[in-house]
VEXZALUM-111269 format. One record per residue (C-alpha): residue in three letters; residue number from 1; x, y, z. Coordinates in Angstrom, 1 decimal, decimal comma. Last residue first. Example, Ala and Ser with C-alpha at 12.3 -4.5 7.8 and 13.67 -1.06 7.14 Angstrom:
BEGIN
{type: SER	seq: 2	x: 13,7	y: -1,1	z: 7,1}
{type: ALA	seq: 1	x: 12,3	y: -4,5	z: 7,8}
REM end
This chain:
BEGIN
{type: ASP	seq: 82	x: -28,1	y: 25,4	z: -86,8}
{type: PHE	seq: 81	x: -26,7	y: 24,5	z: -83,4}
{type: ASP	seq: 80	x: -28,1	y: 20,9	z: -83,4}
{type: PHE	seq: 79	x: -26,4	y: 18,9	z: -80,7}
{type: ILE	seq: 78	x: -26,7	y: 15,1	z: -80,5}
{type: GLU	seq: 77	x: -24,2	y: 13,8	z: -83,0}
{type: GLY	seq: 76	x: -22,8	y: 10,4	z: -81,8}
{type: TYR	seq: 75	x: -22,1	y: 9,4	z: -78,3}
{type: PRO	seq: 74	x: -22,1	y: 12,6	z: -76,2}
{type: LYS	seq: 73	x: -20,1	y: 13,0	z: -73,0}
{type: GLY	seq: 72	x: -20,9	y: 13,4	z: -69,4}
{type: ASP	seq: 71	x: -19,6	y: 14,6	z: -66,1}
{type: LEU	seq: 70	x: -20,2	y: 14,6	z: -62,3}
{type: SER	seq: 69	x: -23,8	y: 15,8	z: -62,3}
{type: LYS	seq: 68	x: -24,8	y: 16,8	z: -58,8}
{type: ALA	seq: 67	x: -28,1	y: 15,7	z: -57,4}
{type: VAL	seq: 66	x: -30,5	y: 17,2	z: -54,9}
{type: HIS	seq: 65	x: -33,3	y: 14,8	z: -54,2}
{type: TRP	seq: 64	x: -37,1	y: 14,9	z: -54,0}
{type: GLU	seq: 63	x: -39,5	y: 12,2	z: -53,1}
{type: LEU	seq: 62	x: -43,2	y: 11,7	z: -53,9}
{type: TRP	seq: 61	x: -44,8	y: 8,4	z: -53,0}
{type: ALA	seq: 60	x: -48,1	y: 7,8	z: -54,8}
{type: PRO	seq: 59	x: -51,6	y: 6,5	z: -54,1}
{type: GLU	seq: 58	x: -52,9	y: 8,4	z: -55,9}
{type: GLY	seq: 57	x: -52,4	y: 9,4	z: -59,4}
{type: ILE	seq: 56	x: -49,8	y: 9,7	z: -62,1}
{type: ALA	seq: 55	x: -49,6	y: 10,6	z: -65,8}
{type: GLY	seq: 54	x: -53,3	y: 11,6	z: -66,0}
{type: ARG	seq: 53	x: -52,6	y: 15,1	z: -67,2}
{type: LYS	seq: 52	x: -54,0	y: 16,7	z: -64,0}
{type: ARG	seq: 51	x: -51,8	y: 14,2	z: -62,0}
{type: LEU	seq: 50	x: -48,7	y: 15,3	z: -63,9}
{type: ALA	seq: 49	x: -49,3	y: 18,9	z: -63,1}
{type: GLU	seq: 48	x: -50,1	y: 18,2	z: -59,5}
{type: PHE	seq: 47	x: -46,9	y: 16,1	z: -59,1}
{type: LEU	seq: 46	x: -44,8	y: 18,7	z: -60,7}
{type: ILE	seq: 45	x: -46,1	y: 21,5	z: -58,4}
{type: GLY	seq: 44	x: -45,4	y: 19,2	z: -55,4}
{type: ALA	seq: 43	x: -41,9	y: 18,4	z: -56,6}
{type: LEU	seq: 42	x: -41,2	y: 22,1	z: -57,3}
{type: TRP	seq: 41	x: -42,2	y: 23,0	z: -53,7}
{type: GLU	seq: 40	x: -40,2	y: 20,1	z: -52,2}
{type: PRO	seq: 39	x: -37,1	y: 21,2	z: -54,2}
{type: LYS	seq: 38	x: -37,2	y: 24,7	z: -52,4}
{type: SER	seq: 37	x: -34,2	y: 26,7	z: -53,6}
{type: VAL	seq: 36	x: -34,6	y: 25,7	z: -57,2}
{type: LEU	seq: 35	x: -32,5	y: 28,1	z: -59,3}
{type: ARG	seq: 34	x: -29,5	y: 28,1	z: -56,9}
{type: LYS	seq: 33	x: -30,1	y: 24,4	z: -56,1}
{type: ASP	seq: 32	x: -29,3	y: 23,4	z: -59,7}
{type: SER	seq: 31	x: -29,5	y: 19,7	z: -60,4}
{type: VAL	seq: 30	x: -32,8	y: 18,9	z: -58,7}
{type: PHE	seq: 29	x: -33,7	y: 15,2	z: -59,0}
{type: LEU	seq: 28	x: -37,5	y: 14,6	z: -58,7}
{type: ASP	seq: 27	x: -38,7	y: 11,1	z: -57,9}
{type: LEU	seq: 26	x: -42,3	y: 10,1	z: -58,4}
{type: ARG	seq: 25	x: -43,4	y: 6,7	z: -57,2}
{type: LYS	seq: 24	x: -46,5	y: 4,9	z: -58,1}
{type: HIS	seq: 23	x: -48,4	y: 2,7	z: -55,7}
{type: PRO	seq: 22	x: -49,1	y: -0,9	z: -54,7}
{type: PHE	seq: 21	x: -49,8	y: -1,0	z: -50,9}
{type: VAL	seq: 20	x: -46,8	y: -1,4	z: -48,6}
{type: GLY	seq: 19	x: -46,5	y: -3,8	z: -45,7}
{type: GLU	seq: 18	x: -44,2	y: -6,2	z: -47,5}
{type: ALA	seq: 17	x: -42,5	y: -4,5	z: -50,4}
{type: PRO	seq: 16	x: -44,2	y: -4,6	z: -53,8}
{type: ILE	seq: 15	x: -42,4	y: -6,6	z: -56,5}
{type: ARG	seq: 14	x: -42,4	y: -4,7	z: -59,7}
{type: ALA	seq: 13	x: -42,6	y: -1,4	z: -57,8}
{type: ASP	seq: 12	x: -43,9	y: 1,5	z: -59,8}
{type: THR	seq: 11	x: -41,9	y: 4,3	z: -61,5}
{type: ILE	seq: 10	x: -42,2	y: 7,9	z: -62,5}
{type: PHE	seq: 9	x: -39,0	y: 9,7	z: -63,1}
{type: PHE	seq: 8	x: -38,0	y: 13,3	z: -62,8}
{type: ARG	seq: 7	x: -35,2	y: 15,6	z: -63,9}
{type: ALA	seq: 6	x: -34,3	y: 19,0	z: -62,6}
{type: VAL	seq: 5	x: -32,8	y: 22,5	z: -63,3}
{type: SER	seq: 4	x: -32,1	y: 22,3	z: -67,0}
{type: THR	seq: 3	x: -31,5	y: 25,7	z: -68,5}
{type: THR	seq: 2	x: -32,7	y: 26,1	z: -72,1}
{type: MET	seq: 1	x: -30,9	y: 27,1	z: -75,2}
REM end
């Protein structure tokens, strides 16, 4: 098993806001602050890794969040413990 500490999403504005150039946005949502004490550091490392792989480039807005999962449940069979 693995330990999930964060999720990320890359988006771009469909309708750019006035006064803002078209750009990509990278949002990092940290779910375990004990394992990621500096979300801004992880966000920067993630941005550089994604940039090197061509998934994102400049100009870009990088934002990090600390999120708490409230609950969840599976729909259908999703776990394979074999």
